[in-house]
RODO-2510 file (C-alpha; in nm, 4 decimals, decimal comma):
residues 388
     n   res          X          Y          Z
     1     m     1,0062    -3,2831    -1,2919
     2     e     1,0352    -3,0199    -1,0199
     3     i     0,9336    -2,6700    -1,1320
     4     t     1,2149    -2,4316    -1,0408
     5     s     1,2936    -2,0664    -1,1072
     6     t     1,5682    -2,1723    -1,3451
     7     n     1,3301    -2,3930    -1,5507
     8     i     1,0768    -2,1124    -1,5737
     9     l     1,3299    -1,8560    -1,6754
    10     m     1,4751    -2,1064    -1,9396
    11     v     1,1249    -2,1561    -2,0855
    12     f     1,0679    -1,7906    -2,1124
    13     l     1,4159    -1,7363    -2,2574
    14     i     1,3503    -1,9926    -2,5364
    15     i     1,0138    -1,8445    -2,6173
    16     w     1,1648    -1,4889    -2,6221
    17     s     1,4529    -1,6032    -2,8465
    18     i     1,2064    -1,7474    -3,0884
    19     i     1,0014    -1,4309    -3,0964
    20     y     1,3136    -1,2016    -3,1408
    21     i     1,4234    -1,4183    -3,4398
    22     i     1,0851    -1,4098    -3,6001
    23     n     1,0484    -1,0372    -3,5289
    24     t     1,3985    -0,9526    -3,6678
    25     k     1,3259    -1,1623    -3,9996
    26     k     0,9992    -0,9726    -4,0136
    27     q     1,1785    -0,6395    -4,0265
    28     k     1,4181    -0,7466    -4,2879
    29     l     1,1287    -0,8822    -4,5045
    30     e     0,9495    -0,5378    -4,4650
    31     k     1,2822    -0,3545    -4,5396
    32     k     1,2759    -0,1766    -4,2168
    33     s     1,6285    -0,1362    -4,0933
    34     d     1,7161    -0,0639    -3,7261
    35     n     1,8060     0,2889    -3,6050
    36     g     2,1602     0,1752    -3,4875
    37     e     2,0582     0,1319    -3,1196
    38     n     1,9215    -0,2323    -3,1801
    39     e     1,5685    -0,1104    -3,1619
    40     y     1,3232    -0,2722    -3,3815
    41     e     0,9880    -0,1234    -3,4665
    42     t     0,6994    -0,3108    -3,6291
    43     s     0,4344    -0,0276    -3,6456
    44     q     0,2375     0,1878    -3,4241
    45     m     0,0428    -0,1226    -3,3208
    46     g     0,2340    -0,4490    -3,2643
    47     l     0,5517    -0,5639    -3,1115
    48     k     0,8640    -0,3405    -3,0486
    49     i     1,1870    -0,4977    -2,9075
    50     y     1,4371    -0,2839    -2,7292
    51     y     1,7991    -0,3955    -2,7115
    52     g     1,6938    -0,7500    -2,7618
    53     l     1,5829    -0,7663    -2,3896
    54     f     1,2548    -0,5780    -2,3494
    55     g     0,9414    -0,5698    -2,5466
    56     i     0,6407    -0,3495    -2,5779
    57     l     0,3319    -0,5137    -2,7393
    58     r     0,0847    -0,2428    -2,8306
    59     t    -0,2809    -0,3457    -2,9202
    60     s    -0,6282    -0,1976    -2,9274
    61     a    -0,7647    -0,4458    -2,6912
    62     g    -0,9629    -0,3105    -2,3988
    63     l    -1,0063     0,0352    -2,5330
    64     k    -1,3890    -0,0033    -2,5622
    65     i    -1,4103    -0,1331    -2,2067
    66     i    -1,2123     0,1701    -2,0805
    67     d    -1,4382     0,3951    -2,2934
    68     k    -1,7548     0,2410    -2,1367
    69     v    -1,6285     0,2586    -1,7797
    70     g    -1,4683     0,5940    -1,8188
    71     k    -1,7809     0,7672    -1,9529
    72     y    -1,9159     0,8193    -1,6032
    73     k    -1,8173     1,1786    -1,4979
    74     f    -1,8157     1,0737    -1,1106
    75     w    -1,4582     0,9642    -1,1843
    76     r    -1,3643     1,3395    -1,2202
    77     k    -1,4886     1,4220    -0,8665
    78     l    -1,3452     1,1125    -0,7182
    79     s    -1,0059     1,1607    -0,8738
    80     l    -0,9832     1,5246    -0,7574
    81     w    -1,0424     1,4053    -0,4040
    82     l    -0,7681     1,1540    -0,4363
    83     i    -0,5135     1,4271    -0,5131
    84     p    -0,4739     1,5620    -0,1439
    85     i    -0,5060     1,2025    -0,0132
    86     c    -0,2117     1,1025    -0,2460
    87     m    -0,0197     1,4099    -0,1446
    88     i    -0,0390     1,3108     0,2201
    89     i     0,0882     0,9566     0,1408
    90     s     0,3560     1,1038    -0,0989
    91     i     0,4942     1,3211     0,1768
    92     l     0,5110     1,0194     0,4120
    93     t     0,6691     0,8163     0,1358
    94     l     0,9323     1,0793     0,0757
    95     y     1,0227     1,0953     0,4363
    96     m     1,0482     0,7127     0,4768
    97     f     1,2565     0,7036     0,1550
    98     i     1,4992     0,9650     0,2776
    99     n     1,5130     0,8061     0,6310
   100     s     1,5818     0,4570     0,4826
   101     t     1,8510     0,5893     0,2551
   102     i     2,0188     0,7388     0,5566
   103     n     1,9839     0,4283     0,7604
   104     l     2,1255     0,2355     0,4673
   105     f     2,4528     0,4302     0,4679
   106     s     2,4705     0,4307     0,8526
   107     g     2,4612     0,0537     0,8516
   108     t     2,1355     0,0193     1,0409
   109     v     1,9429    -0,1123     0,7277
   110     s     2,0505    -0,4252     0,5315
   111     k     2,1872    -0,3669     0,1808
   112     e     1,9444    -0,6269     0,0530
   113     t     1,6566    -0,3626     0,0932
   114     s     1,8056    -0,1343    -0,1733
   115     k     1,8541    -0,3989    -0,4403
   116     p     1,6133    -0,3762    -0,7452
   117     i     1,3131    -0,6004    -0,6879
   118     i     1,3954    -0,8226    -0,9799
   119     f     1,7052    -0,9556    -0,7798
   120     l     1,4782    -1,0795    -0,5069
   121     f     1,2797    -1,3002    -0,7405
   122     g     1,3574    -1,6629    -0,7019
   123     n     1,5223    -1,5938    -0,3710
   124     l     1,2854    -1,4080    -0,1382
   125     i     0,9829    -1,3776    -0,3850
   126     p     0,8649    -1,6985    -0,5526
   127     w     0,8618    -1,6472    -0,9151
   128     i     0,5054    -1,7451    -1,0203
   129     p     0,3212    -1,5718    -0,7242
   130     g     0,5643    -1,2736    -0,7713
   131     i     0,4938    -1,2356    -1,1406
   132     v     0,1091    -1,2817    -1,0952
   133     a     0,1230    -1,0037    -0,8201
   134     l     0,3247    -0,7611    -1,0617
   135     i     0,0842    -0,8353    -1,3517
   136     i    -0,2020    -0,7488    -1,1373
   137     g    -0,0487    -0,4561    -0,9869
   138     i     0,0778    -0,2888    -1,3068
   139     t    -0,2234    -0,3782    -1,5003
   140     l    -0,4862    -0,2342    -1,2646
   141     h    -0,2618     0,0652    -1,1993
   142     e    -0,2670     0,1465    -1,5769
   143     l    -0,6184     0,0663    -1,6127
   144     a    -0,7109     0,3211    -1,3452
   145     h    -0,5103     0,5877    -1,5360
   146     g    -0,6987     0,5062    -1,8478
   147     i    -1,0394     0,5138    -1,6933
   148     v    -0,9938     0,8585    -1,5235
   149     a    -0,8196     0,9930    -1,8569
   150     r    -1,1377     0,8977    -2,0543
   151     a    -1,3584     1,0621    -1,7879
   152     y    -1,1716     1,3881    -1,8834
   153     n    -1,2125     1,3091    -2,2515
   154     l    -0,8415     1,2356    -2,3012
   155     k    -0,7659     1,0068    -2,5880
   156     i    -0,5891     0,6772    -2,5401
   157     k    -0,3521     0,5597    -2,8251
   158     s    -0,3205     0,1945    -2,7232
   159     t    -0,3109    -0,0713    -2,4584
   160     g    -0,0537    -0,3432    -2,4314
   161     l     0,1907    -0,5640    -2,2491
   162     l     0,5271    -0,4959    -2,1009
   163     l     0,7700    -0,7883    -2,1467
   164     g     1,1151    -0,8623    -2,0062
   165     l     1,2912    -1,1534    -2,1840
   166     g     0,9451    -1,2716    -2,2789
   167     i     0,8165    -1,2523    -1,9128
   168     p     0,4934    -1,0452    -1,8813
   169     l     0,5659    -0,7639    -1,6467
   170     g     0,2133    -0,6064    -1,6676
   171     a    -0,0106    -0,4120    -1,8977
   172     f    -0,0144    -0,0472    -1,9803
   173     v    -0,2413     0,2229    -2,1151
   174     e    -0,0751     0,4712    -2,3598
   175     l    -0,2259     0,8064    -2,3279
   176     s    -0,2276     1,0608    -2,6340
   177     d    -0,0203     1,3945    -2,6412
   178     e    -0,3292     1,5566    -2,5084
   179     f    -0,2186     1,4571    -2,1519
   180     k     0,0997     1,6608    -2,1709
   181     d    -0,0861     1,9660    -2,2916
   182     t    -0,3773     1,9579    -2,0501
   183     n    -0,3827     2,1526    -1,7078
   184     n    -0,1914     2,0415    -1,4062
   185     k    -0,5009     1,9605    -1,2140
   186     i    -0,6213     1,7160    -1,4689
   187     r    -0,2840     1,5562    -1,4902
   188     g    -0,2777     1,5164    -1,1074
   189     a    -0,6093     1,3678    -1,1169
   190     v    -0,5181     1,1055    -1,3797
   191     a    -0,2059     1,0398    -1,1954
   192     s    -0,3636     0,9805    -0,8521
   193     a    -0,5771     0,7052    -0,9721
   194     g    -0,2912     0,4535    -1,0308
   195     p    -0,1300     0,4469    -0,6933
   196     i    -0,4733     0,4424    -0,5220
   197     a    -0,5657     0,1394    -0,7356
   198     n    -0,2503    -0,0424    -0,5936
   199     v    -0,3548     0,0632    -0,2371
   200     i    -0,6884    -0,0815    -0,2946
   201     i    -0,5579    -0,3999    -0,4261
   202     f    -0,3269    -0,4240    -0,1234
   203     v    -0,6291    -0,3990     0,1134
   204     i    -0,8349    -0,6448    -0,0730
   205     a    -0,5538    -0,9074    -0,0779
   206     i    -0,4906    -0,8428     0,3021
   207     f    -0,8543    -0,9220     0,3681
   208     a    -0,8674    -1,2160     0,1348
   209     m    -0,5859    -1,3952     0,3271
   210     p    -0,7864    -1,5127     0,6266
   211     f    -1,0497    -1,6693     0,3946
   212     a    -0,7797    -1,8631     0,2119
   213     m    -0,6334    -1,9800     0,5359
   214     n    -0,9721    -2,1104     0,6407
   215     m    -1,0005    -2,3215     0,3260
   216     d    -1,0092    -2,6879     0,3755
   217     s    -0,6607    -2,8462     0,3280
   218     p    -0,4523    -3,1230     0,4732
   219     i    -0,1859    -2,9847     0,7026
   220     t     0,1430    -3,1674     0,6451
   221     i     0,4559    -3,1529     0,8434
   222     s     0,7291    -2,9982     0,6269
   223     n     1,0198    -3,0088     0,8693
   224     v     1,0995    -3,1554     1,2126
   225     a     1,3791    -2,9527     1,4006
   226     e     1,6613    -3,1113     1,5841
   227     d     1,6748    -3,1258     1,9525
   228     y     1,2948    -3,0577     1,9927
   229     p     1,0345    -3,2849     2,1373
   230     a     0,9062    -3,3920     1,7996
   231     q     1,2278    -3,5262     1,6840
   232     g     1,2110    -3,8949     1,6317
   233     v     0,8585    -3,9080     1,6984
   234     l     0,7071    -3,7127     1,4124
   235     l     0,8224    -3,7341     1,0570
   236     k     0,8285    -3,5105     0,7567
   237     g     0,5297    -3,5934     0,5541
   238     d     0,3033    -3,6835     0,8398
   239     v    -0,0428    -3,5245     0,7986
   240     i    -0,1805    -3,3638     1,1247
   241     y    -0,5232    -3,4995     1,1836
   242     s    -0,5846    -3,3399     1,5361
   243     i    -0,4135    -3,1697     1,8270
   244     n    -0,5659    -3,2191     2,1638
   245     d    -0,8833    -3,3646     1,9988
   246     h    -0,9152    -3,0428     1,7957
   247     k    -0,9546    -3,1578     1,4242
   248     i    -0,7085    -2,9964     1,1951
   249     n    -0,8576    -2,9257     0,8355
   250     s    -0,7132    -2,5894     0,7578
   251     l    -0,4230    -2,3425     0,8419
   252     t    -0,6692    -2,1470     1,0634
   253     s    -0,7704    -2,4609     1,2645
   254     f    -0,4138    -2,5513     1,3063
   255     q    -0,3175    -2,2026     1,4415
   256     n    -0,6125    -2,2049     1,6755
   257     a    -0,5106    -2,5570     1,8057
   258     v    -0,1522    -2,4501     1,8877
   259     k    -0,1951    -2,0826     2,0105
   260     d    -0,3054    -2,1903     2,3498
   261     i    -0,0422    -2,4772     2,4054
   262     k     0,1894    -2,3747     2,7063
   263     p     0,5508    -2,4585     2,7839
   264     n     0,6172    -2,7999     2,9362
   265     e     0,2519    -2,9177     2,8522
   266     k     0,1844    -3,2784     2,7374
   267     i    -0,0061    -3,2665     2,4130
   268     k    -0,2015    -3,5394     2,2244
   269     i    -0,1557    -3,5344     1,8549
   270     t    -0,3130    -3,7613     1,5909
   271     i    -0,1421    -3,7970     1,2530
   272     l    -0,2037    -3,9696     0,9281
   273     r     0,1024    -4,1873     0,8270
   274     n     0,1013    -4,4327     0,5487
   275     n    -0,2832    -4,4202     0,5390
   276     k    -0,3157    -4,5078     0,9058
   277     l    -0,4151    -4,2870     1,2013
   278     i    -0,1660    -4,2833     1,4746
   279     t    -0,2231    -4,1090     1,8110
   280     i     0,0715    -3,9970     2,0069
   281     n     0,0496    -3,8891     2,3809
   282     s     0,4338    -3,8829     2,4488
   283     i     0,5075    -3,5432     2,3292
   284     t     0,5794    -3,2636     2,5935
   285     t     0,6434    -2,9140     2,4859
   286     s     0,9720    -2,7421     2,5400
   287     t     1,0292    -2,4540     2,7742
   288     d     0,9334    -2,2125     2,5014
   289     g     0,6109    -2,3933     2,4199
   290     l     0,7192    -2,5610     2,0990
   291     i     0,7432    -2,9224     1,9849
   292     g     0,9773    -2,8332     1,6721
   293     i     0,7765    -2,8772     1,3629
   294     n     0,6884    -2,6688     1,0568
   295     a     0,3654    -2,7428     0,8784
   296     e     0,2050    -2,6351     0,5596
   297     a    -0,1099    -2,6551     0,3680
   298     s    -0,1697    -2,8243     0,0160
   299     a     0,0193    -2,6875    -0,2670
   300     g    -0,2851    -2,5104    -0,3967
   301     i    -0,3629    -2,3271    -0,0781
   302     s     0,0072    -2,2427    -0,0294
   303     f     0,0189    -2,0988    -0,3893
   304     i    -0,3024    -1,8888    -0,3231
   305     l    -0,1651    -1,7623     0,0056
   306     q     0,1722    -1,6806    -0,1464
   307     t    -0,0025    -1,4979    -0,4370
   308     l    -0,2205    -1,3001    -0,2104
   309     y     0,0721    -1,2022     0,0283
   310     w     0,2961    -1,0934    -0,2462
   311     t     0,0087    -0,9182    -0,4280
   312     s    -0,0512    -0,7194    -0,1109
   313     m     0,3195    -0,6292    -0,0546
   314     l     0,4185    -0,5669    -0,4089
   315     n     0,1170    -0,3420    -0,4753
   316     l     0,1755    -0,1498    -0,1595
   317     m     0,5422    -0,0937    -0,2698
   318     l     0,4403    -0,0175    -0,6197
   319     g     0,1656     0,2424    -0,5169
   320     f     0,3970     0,4143    -0,2687
   321     f     0,7022     0,4249    -0,4995
   322     n     0,4950     0,5808    -0,7794
   323     l     0,3879     0,8521    -0,5296
   324     l     0,7553     0,9803    -0,4982
   325     p     0,7525     1,3299    -0,6379
   326     a     1,0027     1,2386    -0,9264
   327     l     0,9422     1,2277    -1,3060
   328     p     0,8150     1,0100    -1,4692
   329     l     0,6411     0,8923    -1,1549
   330     d     0,2842     0,9880    -1,0646
   331     g     0,3964     1,1720    -0,7590
   332     f     0,5495     1,4537    -0,9818
   333     h     0,2098     1,5259    -1,1418
   334     i     0,0209     1,5008    -0,8065
   335     w     0,2450     1,7506    -0,6345
   336     n     0,2346     1,9801    -0,9453
   337     a    -0,1488     1,9871    -0,9335
   338     l    -0,1731     2,1038    -0,5800
   339     p    -0,1512     2,4818    -0,6390
   340     e    -0,4199     2,4711    -0,9187
   341     l    -0,6355     2,2489    -0,6945
   342     i    -0,6277     2,4988    -0,4046
   343     r    -0,6944     2,7859    -0,6433
   344     d    -0,9968     2,6285    -0,7963
   345     l    -1,1595     2,5172    -0,4626
   346     r    -1,3454     2,8465    -0,4654
   347     k    -1,3383     3,0868    -0,7398
   348     d    -1,2194     3,4489    -0,6720
   349     n    -1,1376     3,3723    -0,3133
   350     k    -0,8506     3,6058    -0,2116
   351     l    -0,7223     3,3826     0,0697
   352     l    -0,7215     3,0614    -0,1445
   353     n    -0,5464     3,2687    -0,4249
   354     k    -0,2904     3,3754    -0,1863
   355     i    -0,2395     3,0183    -0,0617
   356     s    -0,2259     2,8881    -0,4101
   357     m     0,0393     3,1498    -0,5040
   358     i     0,2584     3,0621    -0,1941
   359     t     0,2250     2,6850    -0,2742
   360     e     0,3137     2,7419    -0,6362
   361     y     0,6223     2,9355    -0,5403
   362     l     0,7261     2,6375    -0,3287
   363     i     0,5906     2,3521    -0,5672
   364     n     0,6449     2,4021    -0,9341
   365     e     0,8092     2,2259    -1,2196
   366     r     1,1483     2,3634    -1,1470
   367     s     1,1462     2,2706    -0,7765
   368     l     0,9940     1,9298    -0,8624
   369     t     1,2707     1,8689    -1,1228
   370     s     1,5352     1,9288    -0,8437
   371     i     1,3566     1,6913    -0,6193
   372     s     1,3302     1,4377    -0,9061
   373     l     1,7211     1,4645    -0,9606
   374     m     1,7665     1,4203    -0,5771
   375     v     1,5370     1,1127    -0,5558
   376     w     1,6808     0,9329    -0,8677
   377     g     2,0246     1,0059    -0,7581
   378     l     1,9555     0,8545    -0,4216
   379     i     1,8070     0,5522    -0,5693
   380     f     2,0834     0,4802    -0,8097
   381     i     2,3438     0,5449    -0,5460
   382     s     2,1612     0,3163    -0,3050
   383     m     2,1325     0,0339    -0,5672
   384     a     2,5058     0,0744    -0,6507
   385     y     2,6055     0,0665    -0,2818
   386     s     2,3798    -0,2454    -0,2133
   387     f     2,6004    -0,4401    -0,4577
   388     m     2,9363    -0,3365    -0,2867
***
């Protein structure tokens, strides 16, 4: 049976329905009634279901690892250096966000770009690679917050999973109330760790893609375009063995073989069809240098490449989005930390104190709250407009 997005959703929906029924019966047995909002609570640790759709599974898993990694104090210095870096990226992100919103309403940007990302799954974003990418991004984002928080001796209540209709959307690290009470600089340092983790994942995934493309794999013709030289000569399902005597055993070798092919050039292509090698010398490229085929690697290599690609793209978007200066996003705490960070660069320095005061006059919780309202207002208006 072919695995489709619908099949995957149905499996998750059935599993989630079973979990929901069991969880509801458990509440009744424990004589814990709901609060009138269809919200079920098991305990501080355990599964909580919200509105029958979303779930938060709190555990103590991973707390010891976070403690061990976070005990090194160099995380403090590193996270403080990340604040100005994140600030620069945040300003650029805010500019791009406002500019794209203007372009959306002027008609120069497609409405599809403003739809919530979940609506792109199954259409633009393949389900499994997309979910894997989100899990990696959200999990490491939250793990980075937890490690830096422990470096500052902030307690962590729990770790856990975020679920939507039973689909794992990522992991989280729940900080204690100490985080709210600590100074702005420490909150900014903890906040900066998450988006930078996403940027690092983006870079790693981008650099890993060429290695995946160079992995050995049969290259199979997936489509033959009409009115092109390959039509009637090559068939869907043919495995490309060589092009102009260059053996094809990976996507990289395929790209290298075709990149120098010129318009109106006669090419020699050897294919594997029905377990027989067939050499064809009768194909001449079109005026644009094409023969009209699409080719793909094996299912395993294609899955790896899709996962790496969407891991890079979704992590870049996740990191940049979280740097917007709007509560509850990380950017809010990063911007709010800037005046204190400047003041503490050098104690009792009149110039830095003056700059800090001016910065604090411009960047404070009141101004950032106004920016938050503007950002979320534009986001919701843009999303609503994208469905019109």
